[in-house]
N, C-alpha and C positions, 0 to 999 in steps of 0.2 A: 454585409455581415450583420446578423441580428443584434439588437440592442441587448444590454445587460438584463439578466433575469431579475425580477423583483424578489427581494428576500423578505421573509417573514421575520421581523425583529423579535417576535415572541418565541421563535422556535429554538433559539440557543443564544448564549451570550456572544458567541462569535458572529452569528447572523446580525445581532444588534449592533456590534461594533462595525461590521461591514456596511450595514445600511446607514449608520451615522457618518461613517467616513465618506461614503459616496455623496450623501446629502451635503456635507460640509465642503467637499471638493467642488461640487457643482455650484454651490452657493458662492464660492470664491472665484468661480469662472476659470478653473484650471482643468486641463485634460489630465489623464493619468500620466502621460509622459512628462508634462510640465511639473506636476507634483513630484514625480519621481526624481527629476533633475534637482529639485531643491533639497531632496533627502539623499542624493547620490545613490539612488537605487533605480532599477528599471521601471518603466511604465507597466510592464507585465506583472511585476511584483505588487504594485499598487492594485492592479486589477484582481490579483489573487487574494489580497487582503479584503477587498470589497466583496468578492464572491464567497468568502469564507473558506477558501481552500488553503490558505496559509495562516499560521498563528501570528498574531500581532505581539511582538516582543515589547517589553516595557520601554526600552530606549527609543524604539521606533514610535511608540505611542506618544512619548514626550515630544519628539520632534514634530509629529503631526499636529499635536495640540498647539505648538508654537506657531507653525506655519499657517494653520487654518483658523487659529483664534477660537478653539473650542473649549477654552477655559478649564483644561485638565480633564475633560470628560473621558477621553479615550484612555488616558493614563489610569484614572480611577477604576474603570471597568475592565482593564486589561487582565487583572488577577483572576477575575471570575471566568474569563474566556480561556485562561491558560490551564485551568484545572483539568486533569486527565488521569485515567486509571492505568495509562501505559507509561513505560520508561520515557524519560525526557527526550532521548534521541529518536523515539519512534512515535510519540503522541501525535505529532503533526501529520505523519503519514497515515496513521489509522483514521484520523479525522478527514483527511483528503480522500481516502478510499470511499467514504460515504457520499461524496459529491461527484465522484468520477463516473463518466459514461463508458469508459473503456480502461481496462487494466491489462497490461502485458507484463509477465513476470517470469524470471528464470532464477532458480536457486540450485546451486551445485551440490549441496550436501544434505539437504533435508526436503521434505514435502512442504510446499509453501503454506503459510499460516491459514490462508483462506480455504485450503483444502484439507486441513487436519481434522482428525476425529478427537474426541475428548481424551481417550487413552494415549494416543500418539502425542498430543499436546502436553499431557502430563509427563510423559517420558522425556520429552525434549526439555521441558522446564526443570525437571529434576536433574538432568544432566548439566544444564546451565549453572545451577547452584545447588550442589548436593547437600549443603548445610542449611538451606532455607527451611523454615518451619512449614508444617503442612498448611497452615492458614495462608501463608504467603504464596505457596504453590497453587493453592485453590484460587486465590485472587488472580494470579497470572493466567491460569487455565481459563477461568471465566472470561477474562478480558479477551483472550484469543478466540474463544468460542463466540463471543459477542460479535466479533468481526465477521464470522462466517455467516451471520444472518443476512448479509448482503445478498447471498445466493438464494434466499427465500423468494426474491422477486424472480418471475419466470424468465426475464430477458435482460434486465439491467442490473449492474453494469456488464458489458461484455468482458469476460475473463478468458485470456489466452495464456496458458501456462506451458512453459517448456520445462519438463522434469528431467533431471539428470538420472541416467540409469544407476549411477553410483548411489544416489539417495534412495532409490527403490530397493536396492540390494543391501543397504546398511540396516542391519537388524536393530531397530529402535524400539525398545520396550518389550521385545520378545516376538516370537513368530505369530502368536494369536493377534497381537496388536497390529503387526504389519499386514496380516491377512485382512483384518477389518479395515485398515487405512486404505489399502489398495482397492478393496471392493467399494468403498465409499467413493473414491475417485472414478472408478468405472461406472458407478451408478449415475454420477453427475454427467459423465460423458454420454451415457446411453439416453438420458433425457435432454441432451443437447444444451445443457446449462453452461458447460465450459468447452472451450477449444483447448485440446490437450495433445501435446506431442512429447515423445521421449527422445532425449539426446542419447544415443547408444554409446557404450564404451568404445565400440569399434570406430566411432567418428574420430577418435584420436584428439590431437590438439584442436582447440576451437577458440572463437573470438572472445569468450567470456570466462576464461580460466581463472581470472583474478578475483572473481566474486559474484555475489548476487546483485540483481537489479530489478527495479519495478518502474514501469512507465505508465503514467496516468494521463488520460485526456478528460477534458471537461467541456460542458456545454457553453459556458460563458467566461472561461478563463484559459490562459495559455497552458500547454501541457507541462507536466513536471516529471522529473526522474528522481528516483531514490536508489542509492546504492549503499551497502553496509558491510561492516566487518565485525569483529568480535566486540560486543557491547558498545558499538557506536554505529552511526549512520549519518548520511548527508543527503539533503534535498537540494535539487538544482532546478532553476528555471531558465538558465542561459540557453537561448535557442540553439547555439552551435553544439553545446554539450548534449542537449536533448536529441538533436538530429543524429549526432554521432552514436549515441547509445541505441537509438531506434534502428540504425543501420546494423549495429552489433546484434540486436535481437533478430533482425531479418536474416542475418547470417546463421544464427542458431536454428531458426526455423528451417532454413535450407539444408542444414546438416542433420536435422532430426528425422525420425521415422514419420511416416504419414500418420494422420489421426487414427486410421483403421489399424495399421500395424502396431501403433503405440498402445491402443486399447487391448489388442490381442496379447501383447507382452505383459501388460499390467494384470490382466485376468489370469494369465498363465503363472505369473509370479505369486499372485494371491492364492491360487490353487496349491502351488508348491508349499507356501507357508502354512496353509491350513492342513495339508496332508501330512507334513512333517511334524505338526503339532499333535497329531493323533498318536495314542499309545501303540 
């Protein structure tokens, strides 16, 4: 197994914390597992803190300072690393996406955030909070579009999305918005930037009917899974949980249309939306 990747401490507060944590742990002669035992967390959790894929909470920073004798350094710098433009329950996920080498995602009721267009994202956020001022909506939309820049890289991360047909047929923002959104997904598929499949309504009951999930893999840290509900979400690194949800994703892939047939359906729906929008 390759050694941990060197982090650039100047790249972000989280990278600085991770680099300092790794330095202090190695100086103390502790493995990730040994340090985790002292904090009653897993060794993989420690590894994710060091790799910058998990946010260091203030109480964890305090315990680390005590165990490693870092004189409050981690605690003092924890606040800077915790700043985020995303809701609290999602900020850790958005930051983990930037480190991921592969992302596998299923959303039952909407187009995944990484595949959304500005107009679609605005319609979704306005539906989330119809009373929010325009400035707040603008901030939320910009945050979501910032995440989509991950796809500017020609190959990384691998993004494999299973889209529910119900989400494609749910008219979000109007027909013109939906036509643009589906054409955007089709364009990404045509240039082989995403692996994309549609789970058809005809598939009936399936393994992920209870909600959305996102699986993330990393070069130098254990995989993570994120699943969410209304205005809340949870990140897990438990190997058994990750393996179980990876199996769930594989079941979805097996029930979904092939990439070719999925693309054909998306393009047909986009054409229907655009045609029906015409006077």
